[in-house]
OpenMM code with the backbone's topology and positions (N, CA, C; nanometers):
from openmm import Vec3, app, unit

residues = "MET LYS GLN LYS SER LYS ASN GLY ILE VAL ASP THR SER CYS LEU ILE LEU LEU HIS LYS VAL GLU GLU LEU LYS ILE LEU LYS HIS LEU PHE ASP GLU ILE TYR ILE THR SER GLU ILE LYS ASN GLU PHE GLY GLU GLU LEU PRO LYS TRP ILE LYS ILE ASP ASP PRO LYS ASP ASP THR TYR LYS LYS VAL LEU GLU ILE GLU ILE ASP LYS GLY GLU ALA SER ALA LEU ALA LEU SER ILE ASP LEU PRO ASN SER ILE ILE VAL LEU ASP ASP GLN LYS ALA ARG LYS VAL ALA PHE LYS ILE ASN LEU SER TYR THR GLY THR PHE GLY LEU LEU LEU ARG ALA LYS LYS ASN GLY ILE ILE LYS GLU LEU ARG PRO ILE LEU GLU LYS ILE ARG ASN THR ASN PHE ARG PHE SER ASP LYS LEU PHE VAL LEU LEU LEU LYS GLU ALA GLY GLU".split()
positions = [
    Vec3(2.6619, 11.3218, 5.9694),
    Vec3(2.6380, 11.1994, 5.9235),
    Vec3(2.7594, 11.1613, 5.9241),
    Vec3(2.7549, 10.9953, 5.9790),
    Vec3(2.8857, 10.9205, 5.9996),
    Vec3(2.9402, 10.8889, 5.8880),
    Vec3(3.0723, 10.8478, 5.8774),
    Vec3(3.1347, 10.8012, 5.7437),
    Vec3(3.1084, 10.6776, 5.7188),
    Vec3(3.0949, 10.6516, 5.5696),
    Vec3(3.0649, 10.5266, 5.5366),
    Vec3(3.1668, 10.4003, 5.5538),
    Vec3(3.1332, 10.3157, 5.5532),
    Vec3(3.2073, 10.1704, 5.5556),
    Vec3(3.2708, 10.1862, 5.4204),
    Vec3(3.3987, 10.1483, 5.4185),
    Vec3(3.4798, 10.1398, 5.2843),
    Vec3(3.3872, 10.0291, 5.1828),
    Vec3(3.3823, 9.9131, 5.2224),
    Vec3(3.3135, 9.8099, 5.1546),
    Vec3(3.2063, 9.7268, 5.1932),
    Vec3(3.1258, 9.6902, 5.1411),
    Vec3(3.0109, 9.6037, 5.1765),
    Vec3(3.0020, 9.4821, 5.0663),
    Vec3(2.9731, 9.3757, 5.1487),
    Vec3(2.9763, 9.2393, 5.0602),
    Vec3(2.8449, 9.2054, 5.0942),
    Vec3(2.7444, 9.1979, 5.0163),
    Vec3(2.5796, 9.1639, 5.0444),
    Vec3(2.5387, 9.0335, 4.9906),
    Vec3(2.4965, 8.9626, 5.0811),
    Vec3(2.4576, 8.8626, 5.0726),
    Vec3(2.3163, 8.8610, 4.9704),
    Vec3(2.2472, 8.7738, 4.9381),
    Vec3(2.1064, 8.7499, 4.8382),
    Vec3(1.9773, 8.7670, 4.9190),
    Vec3(1.9894, 8.7423, 5.0493),
    Vec3(1.8816, 8.7751, 5.1150),
    Vec3(1.8412, 8.9266, 5.1260),
    Vec3(1.9651, 8.9957, 5.1498),
    Vec3(1.9273, 9.1254, 5.1490),
    Vec3(1.9074, 9.1998, 5.0385),
    Vec3(1.9554, 9.1638, 4.9386),
    Vec3(1.9355, 9.2021, 4.8150),
    Vec3(1.7733, 9.1912, 4.7649),
    Vec3(1.7553, 9.0611, 4.7680),
    Vec3(1.5942, 9.0521, 4.7803),
    Vec3(1.5052, 9.1170, 4.8332),
    Vec3(1.5549, 9.1169, 4.9703),
    Vec3(1.4264, 9.1924, 5.0635),
    Vec3(1.4576, 9.3720, 5.0420),
    Vec3(1.5596, 9.4089, 5.0184),
    Vec3(1.5635, 9.5813, 4.9737),
    Vec3(1.5003, 9.5928, 4.8406),
    Vec3(1.5257, 9.5056, 4.7445),
    Vec3(1.4706, 9.5157, 4.6289),
    Vec3(1.3125, 9.5258, 4.6156),
    Vec3(1.2700, 9.4220, 4.7018),
    Vec3(1.1058, 9.3867, 4.7275),
    Vec3(1.0388, 9.5064, 4.7586),
    Vec3(1.1161, 9.5929, 4.8840),
    Vec3(1.0650, 9.6970, 4.9179),
    Vec3(1.1172, 9.8354, 4.8844),
    Vec3(1.1634, 9.8093, 4.7402),
    Vec3(1.2355, 9.9233, 4.6890),
    Vec3(1.3193, 10.0473, 4.7474),
    Vec3(1.3987, 9.9570, 4.8337),
    Vec3(1.4980, 10.0429, 4.9101),
    Vec3(1.6594, 10.0116, 4.8942),
    Vec3(1.6555, 9.9323, 4.7659),
    Vec3(1.8065, 9.9046, 4.7557),
    Vec3(1.9165, 10.0125, 4.7446),
    Vec3(1.8506, 10.1357, 4.7162),
    Vec3(1.9538, 10.2589, 4.7156),
    Vec3(2.0149, 10.2978, 4.8371),
    Vec3(1.9636, 10.2225, 4.9464),
    Vec3(2.0328, 10.2510, 5.0862),
    Vec3(2.1850, 10.2040, 5.0774),
    Vec3(2.2040, 10.0893, 5.0229),
    Vec3(2.3310, 10.0395, 5.0156),
    Vec3(2.4380, 10.1443, 4.9761),
    Vec3(2.3806, 10.2220, 4.8542),
    Vec3(2.4984, 10.3032, 4.7908),
    Vec3(2.5152, 10.3861, 4.8975),
    Vec3(2.4259, 10.4462, 4.9824),
    Vec3(2.4642, 10.5595, 5.1017),
    Vec3(2.5274, 10.4862, 5.2136),
    Vec3(2.5553, 10.3689, 5.2250),
    Vec3(2.6282, 10.3124, 5.3507),
    Vec3(2.7471, 10.2747, 5.3551),
    Vec3(2.7954, 10.2592, 5.2004),
    Vec3(2.9155, 10.1719, 5.1534),
    Vec3(2.9784, 10.2685, 5.0323),
    Vec3(3.1412, 10.2762, 5.0521),
    Vec3(3.1679, 10.3135, 4.9196),
    Vec3(3.1467, 10.2647, 4.8045),
    Vec3(3.1806, 10.1188, 4.8431),
    Vec3(3.1604, 10.0046, 4.7354),
    Vec3(3.0893, 9.8967, 4.7574),
    Vec3(3.0050, 9.8506, 4.6942),
    Vec3(2.9371, 9.7186, 4.7309),
    Vec3(2.9650, 9.6197, 4.6459),
    Vec3(2.9799, 9.5003, 4.6797),
    Vec3(3.0080, 9.3791, 4.6132),
    Vec3(2.9251, 9.2698, 4.6391),
    Vec3(2.9135, 9.1630, 4.5256),
    Vec3(2.8276, 9.0827, 4.5491),
    Vec3(2.9385, 8.9522, 4.4519),
    Vec3(2.9013, 8.8349, 4.4767),
    Vec3(2.9894, 8.7293, 4.3990),
    Vec3(2.8863, 8.6961, 4.2659),
    Vec3(2.9402, 8.6141, 4.2016),
    Vec3(2.8440, 8.5603, 4.0733),
    Vec3(2.7593, 8.4745, 4.1339),
    Vec3(2.7716, 8.3976, 4.2315),
    Vec3(2.6687, 8.3067, 4.2891),
    Vec3(2.5643, 8.3916, 4.3300),
    Vec3(2.5723, 8.4985, 4.4200),
    Vec3(2.4757, 8.5686, 4.4868),
    Vec3(2.4031, 8.6596, 4.3657),
    Vec3(2.4605, 8.7122, 4.2642),
    Vec3(2.4235, 8.7382, 4.1266),
    Vec3(2.2954, 8.6396, 4.0695),
    Vec3(2.3654, 8.5265, 4.0555),
    Vec3(2.2540, 8.4204, 4.0035),
    Vec3(2.1503, 8.3799, 4.1057),
    Vec3(2.1519, 8.4011, 4.2348),
    Vec3(2.0682, 8.3753, 4.3304),
    Vec3(1.9642, 8.4719, 4.3232),
    Vec3(2.0106, 8.5945, 4.3228),
    Vec3(1.9138, 8.7174, 4.3170),
    Vec3(1.8223, 8.7041, 4.1776),
    Vec3(1.8936, 8.6997, 4.0738),
    Vec3(1.8227, 8.6710, 3.9558),
    Vec3(1.7375, 8.7957, 3.9113),
    Vec3(1.7738, 8.9226, 3.9178),
    Vec3(1.6993, 9.0344, 3.8940),
    Vec3(1.8312, 9.1345, 3.8456),
    Vec3(1.7964, 9.2503, 3.7591),
    Vec3(1.8944, 9.3255, 3.7052),
    Vec3(1.9574, 9.3952, 3.8261),
    Vec3(2.0907, 9.3950, 3.8209),
    Vec3(2.1492, 9.4682, 3.9326),
    Vec3(2.1525, 9.6185, 3.8761),
    Vec3(2.1671, 9.7199, 3.9964),
    Vec3(2.2245, 9.8678, 3.9791),
    Vec3(2.3605, 9.8518, 3.9116),
    Vec3(2.4061, 9.9595, 3.8419),
    Vec3(2.5442, 9.9651, 3.7915),
    Vec3(2.6464, 9.9836, 3.8976),
    Vec3(2.5984, 10.0366, 4.0076),
    Vec3(2.6964, 10.0568, 4.1327),
    Vec3(2.7375, 9.9309, 4.2129),
    Vec3(2.6604, 9.8173, 4.2048),
    Vec3(2.7043, 9.7002, 4.2664),
    Vec3(2.8043, 9.6135, 4.1639),
    Vec3(2.8923, 9.5838, 4.2092),
    Vec3(3.0370, 9.5107, 4.1599),
    Vec3(3.0114, 9.3736, 4.1919),
    Vec3(3.0622, 9.3020, 4.0745),
    Vec3(3.0505, 9.1584, 4.0933),
    Vec3(3.1948, 9.1129, 4.0965),
    Vec3(3.2390, 9.0666, 4.1875),
    Vec3(3.3697, 8.9939, 4.2147),
    Vec3(3.3617, 8.8492, 4.2911),
    Vec3(3.4701, 8.7658, 4.2499),
    Vec3(3.4443, 8.6447, 4.3134),
    Vec3(3.5940, 8.6276, 4.3723),
    Vec3(3.5680, 8.5269, 4.4748),
    Vec3(3.6945, 8.4889, 4.5436),
    Vec3(3.8302, 8.4619, 4.4588),
    Vec3(3.9487, 8.5014, 4.4909),
    Vec3(4.0522, 8.4806, 4.4224),
    Vec3(4.0804, 8.3128, 4.4536),
    Vec3(4.0687, 8.2717, 4.5627),
    Vec3(4.0993, 8.1235, 4.5863),
    Vec3(3.9749, 8.0451, 4.6339),
    Vec3(3.9094, 7.9711, 4.5371),
    Vec3(3.8040, 7.9001, 4.5397),
    Vec3(3.7988, 7.7700, 4.6379),
    Vec3(3.9151, 7.7523, 4.6876),
    Vec3(3.9209, 7.6391, 4.7895),
    Vec3(3.8677, 7.6841, 4.9044),
    Vec3(3.8655, 7.8190, 4.9801),
    Vec3(3.8111, 7.8515, 5.0956),
    Vec3(3.6736, 7.8384, 5.0962),
    Vec3(3.5970, 7.9118, 4.9615),
    Vec3(3.4895, 7.8967, 4.9534),
    Vec3(3.4167, 7.7427, 4.9525),
    Vec3(3.4816, 7.6494, 4.8797),
    Vec3(3.4608, 7.5189, 4.9151),
    Vec3(3.4510, 7.4376, 5.0625),
    Vec3(3.5225, 7.4940, 5.1179),
    Vec3(3.5240, 7.4846, 5.2581),
    Vec3(3.4296, 7.4923, 5.3257),
    Vec3(3.3818, 7.6704, 5.3094),
    Vec3(3.2939, 7.6984, 5.3753),
    Vec3(3.1548, 7.6362, 5.3285),
    Vec3(3.1182, 7.5872, 5.2115),
    Vec3(2.9991, 7.5367, 5.1753),
    Vec3(2.9673, 7.4062, 5.2406),
    Vec3(3.0524, 7.3375, 5.3077),
    Vec3(3.0465, 7.2381, 5.4132),
    Vec3(2.9321, 7.2780, 5.5117),
    Vec3(2.9325, 7.3930, 5.5300),
    Vec3(2.8417, 7.4384, 5.6620),
    Vec3(2.7329, 7.5331, 5.6058),
    Vec3(2.7551, 7.6075, 5.5000),
    Vec3(2.6478, 7.7150, 5.4661),
    Vec3(2.6493, 7.7179, 5.3205),
    Vec3(2.5430, 7.7731, 5.2656),
    Vec3(2.5062, 7.7765, 5.0971),
    Vec3(2.6069, 7.8359, 5.0570),
    Vec3(2.6109, 7.8106, 4.8847),
    Vec3(2.7048, 7.8948, 4.8034),
    Vec3(2.7325, 8.0253, 4.8225),
    Vec3(2.6036, 8.0970, 4.8098),
    Vec3(2.6263, 8.2403, 4.8099),
    Vec3(2.6968, 8.2982, 4.9311),
    Vec3(2.6490, 8.2454, 5.0336),
    Vec3(2.6932, 8.2866, 5.1683),
    Vec3(2.8380, 8.2590, 5.1909),
    Vec3(2.8831, 8.1285, 5.1339),
    Vec3(3.0194, 8.0976, 5.1318),
    Vec3(3.0917, 8.1574, 5.0444),
    Vec3(3.0544, 8.2221, 4.9319),
    Vec3(3.1131, 8.2981, 4.8374),
    Vec3(3.1488, 8.4193, 4.8971),
    Vec3(3.0440, 8.4738, 4.9614),
    Vec3(3.0754, 8.6103, 5.0250),
    Vec3(3.1580, 8.6149, 5.1215),
    Vec3(3.1663, 8.5150, 5.2103),
    Vec3(3.2541, 8.5198, 5.3386),
    Vec3(3.4072, 8.4814, 5.2691),
    Vec3(3.4020, 8.4130, 5.1684),
    Vec3(3.5543, 8.3848, 5.0720),
    Vec3(3.5877, 8.5162, 5.0258),
    Vec3(3.4769, 8.6003, 4.9787),
    Vec3(3.5340, 8.7217, 4.9007),
    Vec3(3.5688, 8.8275, 5.0221),
    Vec3(3.5415, 8.8217, 5.1540),
    Vec3(3.5876, 8.9239, 5.2389),
    Vec3(3.7400, 8.8874, 5.2602),
    Vec3(3.7906, 8.7593, 5.2505),
    Vec3(3.9450, 8.7585, 5.2529),
    Vec3(3.9971, 8.8403, 5.1594),
    Vec3(3.9572, 8.8407, 5.0490),
    Vec3(4.0162, 8.9418, 4.9551),
    Vec3(3.9788, 9.0807, 4.9523),
    Vec3(3.9013, 9.1218, 5.0331),
    Vec3(3.8763, 9.2645, 5.0648),
    Vec3(3.8372, 9.2660, 5.2123),
    Vec3(3.9832, 9.2671, 5.2889),
    Vec3(3.9718, 9.2537, 5.4184),
    Vec3(3.9229, 9.3741, 5.4991),
    Vec3(3.8926, 9.4859, 5.4729),
    Vec3(3.8191, 9.6058, 5.5485),
    Vec3(3.6571, 9.6371, 5.4968),
    Vec3(3.6115, 9.4946, 5.5065),
    Vec3(3.4799, 9.4868, 5.4414),
    Vec3(3.3682, 9.4443, 5.5440),
    Vec3(3.2413, 9.4745, 5.5421),
    Vec3(3.1347, 9.4389, 5.6333),
    Vec3(3.0826, 9.3383, 5.5519),
    Vec3(3.0199, 9.2149, 5.5797),
    Vec3(2.9286, 9.1274, 5.5251),
    Vec3(2.7943, 9.1480, 5.5629),
    Vec3(2.7035, 9.1699, 5.4948),
    Vec3(2.5583, 9.1689, 5.5064),
    Vec3(2.4967, 9.0069, 5.4894),
    Vec3(2.4706, 8.9495, 5.6292),
    Vec3(2.4154, 8.8078, 5.6157),
    Vec3(2.2799, 8.8227, 5.7284),
    Vec3(2.1681, 8.7674, 5.6586),
    Vec3(2.0634, 8.7031, 5.7336),
    Vec3(2.0697, 8.6132, 5.7957),
    Vec3(2.1183, 8.5013, 5.7331),
    Vec3(2.1013, 8.3392, 5.7917),
    Vec3(2.1919, 8.3682, 5.9090),
    Vec3(2.1163, 8.2887, 6.0062),
    Vec3(2.2023, 8.2686, 6.1473),
    Vec3(2.3064, 8.1750, 6.1447),
    Vec3(2.2980, 8.0557, 6.0361),
    Vec3(2.4234, 7.9858, 6.0381),
    Vec3(2.5619, 8.0575, 5.9985),
    Vec3(2.5260, 8.1364, 5.8851),
    Vec3(2.6476, 8.1976, 5.8090),
    Vec3(2.6955, 8.2989, 5.9111),
    Vec3(2.6034, 8.3715, 5.9889),
    Vec3(2.6428, 8.4594, 6.0981),
    Vec3(2.7448, 8.3961, 6.1875),
    Vec3(2.6913, 8.2788, 6.2405),
    Vec3(2.7936, 8.1929, 6.3160),
    Vec3(2.9325, 8.1604, 6.2589),
    Vec3(2.9098, 8.1426, 6.1457),
    Vec3(3.0572, 8.1014, 6.0612),
    Vec3(3.1339, 8.2351, 6.0719),
    Vec3(3.0733, 8.3433, 6.0020),
    Vec3(3.1205, 8.4802, 6.0182),
    Vec3(3.1842, 8.5022, 6.1679),
    Vec3(3.1318, 8.4721, 6.2543),
    Vec3(3.1741, 8.5137, 6.3933),
    Vec3(3.3010, 8.4217, 6.4201),
    Vec3(3.3054, 8.2910, 6.3937),
    Vec3(3.3916, 8.1951, 6.4386),
    Vec3(3.5075, 8.2295, 6.3682),
    Vec3(3.4929, 8.3106, 6.2550),
    Vec3(3.6416, 8.3264, 6.1634),
    Vec3(3.6631, 8.4654, 6.1743),
    Vec3(3.5962, 8.5408, 6.2829),
    Vec3(3.6297, 8.6744, 6.3093),
    Vec3(3.5923, 8.7726, 6.1856),
    Vec3(3.5074, 8.7783, 6.1139),
    Vec3(3.4687, 8.8586, 6.0064),
    Vec3(3.3648, 8.9526, 6.0471),
    Vec3(3.3732, 9.0910, 5.9976),
    Vec3(3.2700, 9.1865, 6.0433),
    Vec3(3.1566, 9.1493, 5.9643),
    Vec3(3.0244, 9.1428, 6.0114),
    Vec3(2.9008, 9.1402, 5.9731),
    Vec3(2.8026, 9.2113, 6.0164),
    Vec3(2.6810, 9.2077, 5.9399),
    Vec3(2.5608, 9.2501, 5.9901),
    Vec3(2.4541, 9.2289, 5.9471),
    Vec3(2.3306, 9.2418, 5.9419),
    Vec3(2.2121, 9.1972, 5.8819),
    Vec3(2.1527, 9.3021, 5.8107),
    Vec3(2.0411, 9.2845, 5.7576),
    Vec3(1.9458, 9.3865, 5.6762),
    Vec3(1.9013, 9.4792, 5.7745),
    Vec3(1.8179, 9.4303, 5.8900),
    Vec3(1.7756, 9.5413, 5.9965),
    Vec3(1.9152, 9.6066, 6.0539),
    Vec3(2.0283, 9.5613, 6.0672),
    Vec3(2.1359, 9.6303, 6.1121),
    Vec3(2.1652, 9.7519, 6.0201),
    Vec3(2.1706, 9.7176, 5.8865),
    Vec3(2.1815, 9.7991, 5.7975),
    Vec3(2.0842, 9.9444, 5.7898),
    Vec3(1.9616, 9.8835, 5.8143),
    Vec3(1.8539, 9.9896, 5.8265),
    Vec3(1.8592, 10.0764, 5.9490),
    Vec3(1.8864, 10.0165, 6.0529),
    Vec3(1.9082, 10.1282, 6.1620),
    Vec3(2.0238, 10.1993, 6.1678),
    Vec3(2.1565, 10.1790, 6.1081),
    Vec3(2.2434, 10.2166, 6.0481),
    Vec3(2.2104, 10.3442, 5.9714),
    Vec3(2.1227, 10.3078, 5.8962),
    Vec3(2.0899, 10.4016, 5.7932),
    Vec3(2.0023, 10.5242, 5.8337),
    Vec3(1.9039, 10.4757, 5.9474),
    Vec3(1.8516, 10.5770, 6.0134),
    Vec3(1.9274, 10.6604, 6.0969),
    Vec3(2.0204, 10.6100, 6.1724),
    Vec3(2.0973, 10.6554, 6.2650),
    Vec3(2.1768, 10.7761, 6.1861),
    Vec3(2.2051, 10.7393, 6.0799),
    Vec3(2.3023, 10.8345, 5.9677),
    Vec3(2.2562, 10.9213, 5.9288),
    Vec3(2.0921, 10.9471, 5.9122),
    Vec3(2.0295, 11.0207, 5.8509),
    Vec3(1.9963, 10.9893, 5.6715),
    Vec3(2.0273, 10.8653, 5.6517),
    Vec3(2.0084, 10.8495, 5.5305),
    Vec3(1.8410, 10.8154, 5.5093),
    Vec3(1.7739, 10.7563, 5.5905),
    Vec3(1.6052, 10.7587, 5.5935),
    Vec3(1.5806, 10.8338, 5.7034),
    Vec3(1.4588, 10.8900, 5.6637),
    Vec3(1.4099, 10.9831, 5.7978),
    Vec3(1.3315, 10.8838, 5.8882),
    Vec3(1.2718, 10.7871, 5.8499),
    Vec3(1.1883, 10.6775, 5.9577),
    Vec3(1.2072, 10.5699, 5.9067),
    Vec3(1.2240, 10.4451, 5.9878),
    Vec3(1.2453, 10.3211, 5.9873),
    Vec3(1.0961, 10.2325, 6.0017),
    Vec3(1.0087, 10.2794, 6.0626),
    Vec3(0.8808, 10.2303, 6.0550),
    Vec3(0.8171, 10.1946, 5.8974),
    Vec3(0.8142, 10.2897, 5.8283),
    Vec3(0.7564, 10.2476, 5.6698),
    Vec3(0.8265, 10.1482, 5.6117),
    Vec3(0.9358, 10.1568, 5.6487),
    Vec3(1.0347, 10.0427, 5.5557),
    Vec3(0.9838, 9.9081, 5.6349),
    Vec3(0.9855, 9.8897, 5.7612),
    Vec3(0.9435, 9.7804, 5.8248),
    Vec3(0.8139, 9.7418, 5.7941),
    Vec3(0.7166, 9.8332, 5.7672),
    Vec3(0.5711, 9.7929, 5.7478),
    Vec3(0.6025, 9.7105, 5.6160),
    Vec3(0.6643, 9.7759, 5.4930),
    Vec3(0.6700, 9.7234, 5.3755),
    Vec3(0.7290, 9.5744, 5.3910),
    Vec3(0.8313, 9.5584, 5.4814),
    Vec3(0.8780, 9.4223, 5.5156),
    Vec3(0.7995, 9.3398, 5.5556),
    Vec3(0.7011, 9.3873, 5.6344),
    Vec3(0.6122, 9.2878, 5.6697),
    Vec3(0.5129, 9.2455, 5.5770),
    Vec3(0.4832, 9.2986, 5.4631),
    Vec3(0.4178, 9.2849, 5.3577),
    Vec3(0.4635, 9.1596, 5.2755),
    Vec3(0.6128, 9.1241, 5.2766),
    Vec3(0.6805, 9.0356, 5.2014),
    Vec3(0.6822, 8.9026, 5.2811),
    Vec3(0.7419, 8.8218, 5.2238),
    Vec3(0.7358, 8.6733, 5.2748),
    Vec3(0.8508, 8.6564, 5.3848),
    Vec3(0.9219, 8.7562, 5.4126),
    Vec3(1.0391, 8.7886, 5.5229),
    Vec3(0.9652, 8.7985, 5.6652),
    Vec3(0.9970, 8.6967, 5.7321),
    Vec3(0.9196, 8.6739, 5.8640),
    Vec3(0.9917, 8.7356, 5.9813),
    Vec3(0.9514, 8.8168, 6.0665),
    Vec3(1.0078, 8.8441, 6.1854),
    Vec3(0.9052, 8.8723, 6.3065),
    Vec3(0.9387, 8.8623, 6.4317),
    Vec3(0.8515, 8.8607, 6.5296),
    Vec3(0.8145, 9.0261, 6.5669),
    Vec3(0.6695, 9.0255, 6.6189),
    Vec3(0.6638, 9.1610, 6.6565),
    Vec3(0.7466, 9.2255, 6.7602),
    Vec3(0.7972, 9.1294, 6.8436),
    Vec3(0.8999, 9.1842, 6.9506),
    Vec3(1.0113, 9.2379, 6.9021),
    Vec3(1.0464, 9.2062, 6.7584),
    Vec3(1.1515, 9.2533, 6.6963),
    Vec3(1.1416, 9.3788, 6.6228),
    Vec3(1.0221, 9.3596, 6.5873),
    Vec3(0.9553, 9.5311, 6.5132),
    Vec3(0.9669, 9.6223, 6.6449),
    Vec3(0.9194, 9.5851, 6.7508),
    Vec3(0.9198, 9.6848, 6.8454),
    Vec3(1.0542, 9.7300, 6.9032),
    Vec3(1.1481, 9.6217, 6.9036),
    Vec3(1.2728, 9.6651, 6.9399),
    Vec3(1.3504, 9.7387, 6.8627),
    Vec3(1.3114, 9.7209, 6.7124),
    Vec3(1.4051, 9.7686, 6.6085),
    Vec3(1.3435, 9.9288, 6.6094),
    Vec3(1.2387, 9.9497, 6.6480),
    Vec3(1.1746, 10.1225, 6.6386),
    Vec3(1.2023, 10.1651, 6.7709),
    Vec3(1.2538, 10.1241, 6.8786),
    Vec3(1.2759, 10.1538, 7.0125),
    Vec3(1.4304, 10.1965, 6.9696),
    Vec3(1.5369, 10.1030, 6.9258),
    Vec3(1.6524, 10.1285, 6.8706),
    Vec3(1.6648, 10.2502, 6.7746),
    Vec3(1.5711, 10.2659, 6.7025),
    Vec3(1.5744, 10.3772, 6.6090),
    Vec3(1.5313, 10.5132, 6.6659),
    Vec3(1.4724, 10.4855, 6.7819),
    Vec3(1.3988, 10.6239, 6.8545),
    Vec3(1.2689, 10.6588, 6.7849),
    Vec3(1.1903, 10.5765, 6.7301),
    Vec3(1.0764, 10.5785, 6.6916),
    Vec3(0.9683, 10.5251, 6.7705),
] * unit.nanometer
topology = app.Topology()
chain = topology.addChain("A")
for resn in residues:
    res = topology.addResidue(resn, chain)
    for name in ("N", "CA", "C"):
        topology.addAtom(name, app.Element.getBySymbol(name[0]), res)
């Protein structure tokens, strides 16, 4: 199995989606430490596992500047990454991912995490999880479904 990334900063959409399909524990196996901000905790609105740490950016100015382009939760996650330099941010929102790219931050999405979990042996099959996701209000194309399975070797 490959080594875990040291820190993961997880946005609300990933938490909600993994919670809905009862796969939140995957995060614990992919990262040494998992962080969210107070904004993300409030947006999530559910009880969090004890292994998810809540931390806010030290400098609120950066977050406020980012809020011009993206929502508060995503802005707080990107700002927190400045305080946690060797972290990966989990973002599903395309606009937030473009901002992360522009400012040279490491990021992935929920599907990227699931592929990594499969490749690292954390989950045996991706298909059952994707099927559960299809039964939520999270929309993705059949083309992406097939591409993810192909990438996972299923």
